[in-house]
Structures are given as C-alpha cells and as structure tokens.
Phi, psi and omega in degrees: 000119181279319184254121186295339181269002182255145179279146173286170178297321174299319176294323180292323179291318179300320183299314180300319176299315178299314175308316180292324176293317185281352175295336179267007180280150173286172178294317178300315178298320180290322175296320174296322182296317182292322179295317178296323178293319176297317180299316179296322176293327183285321174303311179301313178306315179294323173296315176297313182298320183294315181293324180286322178298324186255013179277000000 
C-alpha cells in the first residue's frame, strides 16, 4: 500500500460487504453499531499511542 490513507482492494471489498449488511439494520441497531465502532476506534487509538510511547 503506497498511500497510508488509502484502502487496499481487500479493505474496499470488506467495506462493500459491510455496507450491504448494515442496510438491514433498524435505527436502534445502527445507532448501537456506530457507538461500538467509535469505542473500538478509541481503544485502537489508545493502543497505538501506548505502543508509540513505549517504543
């Protein structure tokens, strides 16, 4: 992958599959999903910061 901000072909495929899966969610399910994704992104950010700090 040349550009760090660009998705790989595999990631683009996974994203398309995910789009199709979330189309069937109710509003409540979609809201819960968004909150969980944000929580996981925050955990990932914390892990990356910790690894960089201790590298």
